[in-house]
C-alpha positions in Angstrom: -0.6 24.4 10.7 1.5 21.9 8.2 1.4 18.8 8.5 4.7 17.2 9.8 5.8 13.8 8.3 4.3 11.7 5.4 0.3 10.4 5.0 -0.1 7.0 4.6 -3.4 6.0 2.9 -6.2 3.6 1.7 -7.9 5.3 -0.7 -11.5 2.8 -1.1 -13.4 3.7 -3.9 -16.0 2.2 -5.6 -15.5 0.2 -8.6 -17.5 3.2 -11.0 -15.2 6.0 -9.3 -12.2 4.5 -10.0 -9.8 5.2 -12.9 -10.0 3.9 -16.3 -5.9 4.6 -16.6 -3.6 2.1 -19.2 -1.2 0.6 -16.5 2.4 1.6 -17.6 4.5 0.4 -14.8 2.5 -1.9 -12.3 6.1 -3.4 -11.7 7.9 -0.3 -11.0 10.2 1.7 -12.8 13.1 0.1 -14.4 10.5 -2.6 -15.6 11.1 -4.0 -18.9 8.4 -3.7 -21.5 5.8 -1.2 -20.0 4.7 1.1 -22.9 5.4 4.8 -22.8 2.5 6.9 -21.6 1.0 8.8 -24.8 2.4 12.3 -24.4 5.7 11.5 -22.8 8.8 12.4 -24.1 11.3 8.8 -24.2 14.0 10.8 -22.5 11.7 11.6 -20.0 10.2 7.8 -19.7 13.7 6.4 -19.6 14.9 9.5 -16.7 11.6 8.0 -14.7 13.0 4.6 -14.9 16.5 4.9 -13.7 17.8 3.9 -10.6 17.6 7.9 -8.8 14.0 9.3 -7.2 14.6 13.4 -7.6 11.8 15.2 -6.1 10.7 16.6 -9.7 10.0 13.1 -10.4 8.2 12.5 -7.4 4.3 12.9 -9.6 5.3 11.1 -12.4 6.2 7.9 -10.3 3.6 8.4 -8.0 0.7 7.9 -11.4 2.5 4.9 -13.1 4.1 3.3 -10.5 2.5 3.5 -6.7 0.7 0.5 -6.5 -2.6 1.6 -4.8 -3.0 4.3 -8.1 -2.2 1.3 -9.8 -4.6 -1.2 -8.4 -7.1 1.9 -8.7 -6.2 1.9 -12.5 -6.3 -1.7 -12.5 -10.0 -2.4 -11.4 -11.2 0.5 -13.4 -9.9 -0.5 -16.7 -11.4 -3.9 -16.4 -15.1 -2.1 -15.2 -14.7 0.1 -18.5 -13.2 -3.0 -21.1 -16.3 -4.9 -19.9 -18.6 -1.8 -20.5 -16.4 -1.7 -24.1 -17.1 -5.2 -24.9 -21.0 -4.5 -24.4 -21.1 -2.0 -26.2 -18.9 -3.5 -28.8 -21.7 -6.5 -29.2 -24.0 -4.2 -29.6 -22.5 -2.5 -32.6 -22.0 -5.6 -34.3 -25.8 -6.9 -33.6 -26.8 -3.8 -35.3 -24.9 -3.8 -38.0 -26.1 -7.8 -38.1 -29.8 -6.6 -38.0 -29.1 -3.9 -40.9 -27.1 -6.7 -43.0 -30.0 -9.0 -43.0 -32.4 -6.4 -43.5 -30.5 -4.8 -46.8 -30.2 -8.3 -47.9 -34.2 -8.9 -47.9 -34.4 -6.3 -49.5 -32.0 -6.4 -52.2 -33.3 -10.8 -52.5 -37.4 -9.1 -53.1 -38.3 -10.6 -49.7 -39.8 -7.3 -49.3 -42.3 -7.3 -51.9 -44.5 -10.1 -50.0 -47.0 -8.7 -47.4 -44.9 -11.2 -44.1 -41.4 -10.2 -46.0 -42.1 -6.1 -45.1 -42.8 -7.4 -41.7 -40.1 -9.3 -40.8 -38.0 -6.4 -42.9 -39.6 -3.7 -40.7 -38.8 -6.1 -37.8 -35.4 -5.6 -38.2 -35.0 -2.3 -38.4 -37.1 -0.8 -36.1 -35.0 -3.2 -33.7 -31.4 -2.3 -35.3 -32.5 1.1 -34.5 -33.6 0.6 -30.9 -30.6 -1.6 -29.7 -28.6 2.0 -31.5 -30.4 4.3 -29.1 -29.2 2.2 -26.3 -25.6 1.8 -27.8 -25.5 5.7 -27.8 -26.5 5.5 -24.0 -24.1 3.4 -23.5 -21.7 5.0 -25.6 -22.0 8.3 -23.5 -22.3 6.4 -20.2 -18.7 5.1 -20.9 -17.4 8.6 -21.9 -19.1 9.9 -18.8 -17.4 7.0 -16.5 -14.1 7.3 -18.3 -14.1 11.4 -17.8 -15.5 10.6 -13.7 -12.8 8.1 -13.0 -9.8 10.0 -15.1 -10.6 12.8 -12.6 -10.9 10.9 -9.5 -7.2 9.5 -10.3 -6.0 12.5 -10.9 -7.1 13.5 -7.4 -5.5 10.1 -5.8 -2.3 10.7 -7.8 -1.6 14.4 -6.5 -3.0 13.3 -3.3 -0.2 10.4 -2.9 1.9 13.0 -4.5 1.8 15.5 -1.9 2.3 12.7 0.4 5.7 11.5 -1.7 6.9 14.7 -1.7 6.6 15.0 2.0 8.3 11.7 2.8 11.4 12.9 0.8 11.7 16.8 2.1 11.7 14.9 5.8 14.5 12.4 4.5 16.1 15.4 3.4 15.8 17.1 6.9 17.1 13.6 8.6 20.3 13.4 6.1 21.0 16.9 7.6 21.4 16.5 10.9 23.2 13.2 10.4 26.1 15.0 10.2 26.3 16.8 13.2 25.4 13.3 15.8 28.4 11.9 13.9 30.5 14.9 14.9 28.7 14.6 18.6 29.6 10.8 18.7 32.9 11.6 17.5 33.4 14.2 20.0 32.7 11.1 22.9 35.2 9.1 22.1 37.8 11.8 22.2 36.1 12.4 25.4 36.3 9.0 26.7 40.2 8.3 25.0 40.8 11.4 26.9 39.4 10.4 30.1 41.4 6.4 29.4 44.4 8.2 29.2 44.1 11.0 32.3 43.2 7.8 34.4 46.4 5.9 33.4 48.8 8.5 34.2 46.2 9.2 37.8 44.2 12.4 36.5 41.0 11.2 36.2 38.8 8.2 37.9 37.4 4.6 36.7 34.0 6.7 37.2 34.9 10.0 34.8 35.9 6.9 32.3 32.3 4.8 33.0 30.5 8.5 32.5 32.3 8.8 29.0 31.9 5.8 27.7 27.9 6.2 28.7 28.4 9.8 26.9 29.4 7.5 23.9 27.0 4.7 24.3 24.1 7.5 24.0 25.5 9.3 20.7 25.9 5.7 19.6 22.3 4.9 20.2 21.5 8.6 19.0 23.1 7.8 15.6 21.7 4.5 15.5 18.1 6.1 15.6 18.8 8.7 13.2 19.4 5.6 10.8 16.7 3.6 11.4 14.7 6.9 10.6 16.1 7.6 7.4 16.3 3.8 6.4 12.3 4.0 7.1 12.2 7.5 5.6 13.3 5.7 2.8 11.7 2.3 2.6 8.5 4.9 2.4 9.9 6.7 -0.6 10.8 3.6 -2.3 7.4 2.2 -1.7 5.5 5.1 -2.9 7.5 5.8 -5.9 6.8 2.1 -7.3 10.2 0.9 -6.3 11.9 -2.4 -4.1 11.8 -1.3 -0.2 15.0 -2.5 0.2 16.9 -1.4 -3.9 19.9 0.0 -4.1 18.1 3.7 -5.2 19.9 6.9 -5.0 17.6 9.8 -3.8 17.4 13.4 -5.2 18.1 16.7 -3.4 15.0 18.7 -2.2 15.1 21.5 -5.0 16.5 24.8 -4.2 13.4 27.2 -4.4 13.9 31.1 -6.3 13.0 32.9 -2.6 12.0 36.1 -4.6 8.8 34.3 -5.6 7.5 34.1 -2.1 7.1 38.1 -1.9 5.1 37.8 -5.6 2.3 35.4 -4.1 -0.5 36.5 -4.3 -2.9 35.5 -1.5 -5.9 36.2 -2.7 -6.0 34.8 -6.3 -4.2 31.9 -5.2 -6.7 31.1 -2.4 -10.0 31.4 -5.0 -8.0 29.2 -7.2 -7.8 26.9 -4.4 -11.5 27.2 -3.9 -12.2 26.7 -7.7 -9.8 23.3 -7.6 -10.3 21.3 -4.0 -11.6 18.2 -4.8 -13.5 18.2 -1.3 -15.5 21.0 -2.7 -16.0 19.9 -6.3 -17.8 17.2 -4.8 -19.6 19.1 -2.8 -20.8 21.5 -5.2 -21.2 18.1 -7.8 -23.7 16.6 -4.3 -27.5 16.1 -4.3 -29.3 18.3 -2.6 -32.7 16.2 -2.8 -34.7 19.4 -5.4 -35.7 20.6 -2.3 -35.5 24.6 -1.0 -34.3 23.7 2.5 -31.6 20.8 0.6 -30.7 24.0 -1.6 -30.1 25.7 1.5 -28.7 23.4 3.2 -26.3 22.9 0.4 -25.6 26.0 -0.2 -24.5 26.8 3.9 -22.3 23.7 3.5 -19.8 25.1 0.5 -20.2 28.3 2.0 -18.3 27.1 5.2 -15.8 24.8 3.2 -14.8 27.6 1.3 -15.0 29.8 4.5 -12.9 27.1 5.8 -10.5 26.7 3.2 -9.8 30.8 3.5 -8.7 30.4 6.5 -6.6 27.2 5.7 -4.5 29.2 2.9 -4.2 32.8 5.5 -2.6 30.0 7.7 0.2 28.2 5.1 1.0 31.7 4.0 2.0 32.7 7.3 3.6 29.7 8.0 5.3 30.1 4.8 6.3 34.2 6.0 7.9 32.6 9.5 9.6 29.8 7.6 11.2 32.6 5.7 12.3 34.7 8.9 14.0 31.8 10.8 15.3 30.9 7.3 17.1 34.0 7.1 18.1 33.9 10.9 19.8 30.0 9.9 21.2 31.7 7.2 23.3 34.5 9.1 24.0 31.6 11.8 25.4 30.0 9.4 28.4 32.6 7.7 29.2 33.4 11.5 30.0 29.5 12.4 31.8 29.7 8.4 34.4 31.9 10.4 34.3 30.0 13.2 35.5 27.6 11.8 38.3 28.8 9.5 39.1 30.1 12.6 39.4 26.6 14.1 40.7 24.8 11.3 44.2 27.4 11.2 44.1 27.2 15.2 43.9 23.6 15.1 46.6 23.6 12.1 49.1 25.7 14.4 48.3 23.2 17.2 46.9 25.8 19.4 43.8 24.1 19.7 43.5 20.0 21.3 41.6 17.6 19.3 38.7 17.1 21.9 38.4 21.2 21.3 38.6 21.0 17.3 36.0 17.9 17.4 33.9 20.8 19.3 34.1 22.8 16.5 33.3 21.1 13.9 30.6 19.4 16.0 29.2 23.4 16.5 30.0 23.7 12.6 27.7 20.9 11.5 25.2 21.3 14.2 24.6 25.4 12.2 25.2 23.5 8.6 22.1 21.0 9.3 20.1 23.8 11.3 20.2 25.9 7.8 19.1 23.1 6.2 16.6 21.8 7.7 15.1 25.6 8.1 15.8 25.9 4.5 13.3 22.3 3.9 10.9 23.6 6.6 10.7 26.7 4.4 10.4 24.5 1.1 7.6 22.1 2.9 5.9 25.6 3.4 6.1 26.1 0.0 5.1 23.1 -1.3 1.9 22.6 1.1 0.5 26.3 -0.2 0.9 25.4 -4.1 -0.5 21.8 -3.0 -3.2 23.3 -1.5 -3.6 25.5 -4.7 -4.1 22.6 -6.6 -7.1 21.5 -4.9 -4.9 19.1 -2.7 -5.0 19.4 1.4 -3.3 16.9 3.4 -4.3 18.0 6.8 -7.3 18.2 8.7 -7.5 21.5 9.1 -10.5 22.2 5.8 
């Protein structure tokens, strides 16, 4: 099942497993003096640093500006710097030892037995240090490779969460118009009841009931606005922007629906098994070098692969079901468009009352909102499936 909402993640990692990456934008998008990451075009970097969050920018925004990812990068960067400092000091010592040995040889000091003994000691020490330096360099490379993979994992995890937040924001926003229309209808009803009371055609209880409807509709709108604001603040925090900043949120991308029919579940499941970070960790885990340990490890891997296969099937079915629901919502929307056009004409000709016209508008807004929400649900299902192929499963199914 697709996980609704967003993932609130606090990743606890050890120093050697954290990210050894340069910190480009720890202060957040738009900060001055931050370097452009290697391999990124200046235009792309500048677009990341504007005041609009686009869906296709989320992964890069999280990678370079998410505070948690940057903290991981900072910690690992400091550790790597310490290791590199030790390595550099060792190389300098090796150079000095070799230089001193060469100087003794050039001066003729090695002609004596004592001088040769010192010379050989210097060269031997330099050789031993060189071996240790090579080992340390290999360790540095190994740590650097490992932590880069680890940061890649956490960056993708946070990015998939940011995707869900933005989709949720779009759905909430799509429903706002219909809630606003409901408030407009309630207010029109209250005005009509108030006028009828003055004319002796409605009671005070009727007016109070209409006013209660207005208050309920206003409360619903306020609650939805709070939800929209909360999702926007969460998205800003996930991408490094100030929570209360004047940031614009882009739209959920338009999916080419024909790609759904081209999905290859078997091939995608194989990729998901190969890319899944939990499975990779299990494969690289220790087996205690015993027959029982090896069998237990193989059994664990097989079980995780089977669970992931079931999860991929569930994600795939959800895409298909969401597509059916979206098609139905699209058909209902097309019908609502015709009904709205009819209501517009009738209202212009004075054949429809204001409250009935507002009700017709609300019905249209509801159909429009349901279509957008159905699309967002479809896109979310497709997005969740694609993240699973890339190795990120954010639900508890696997």
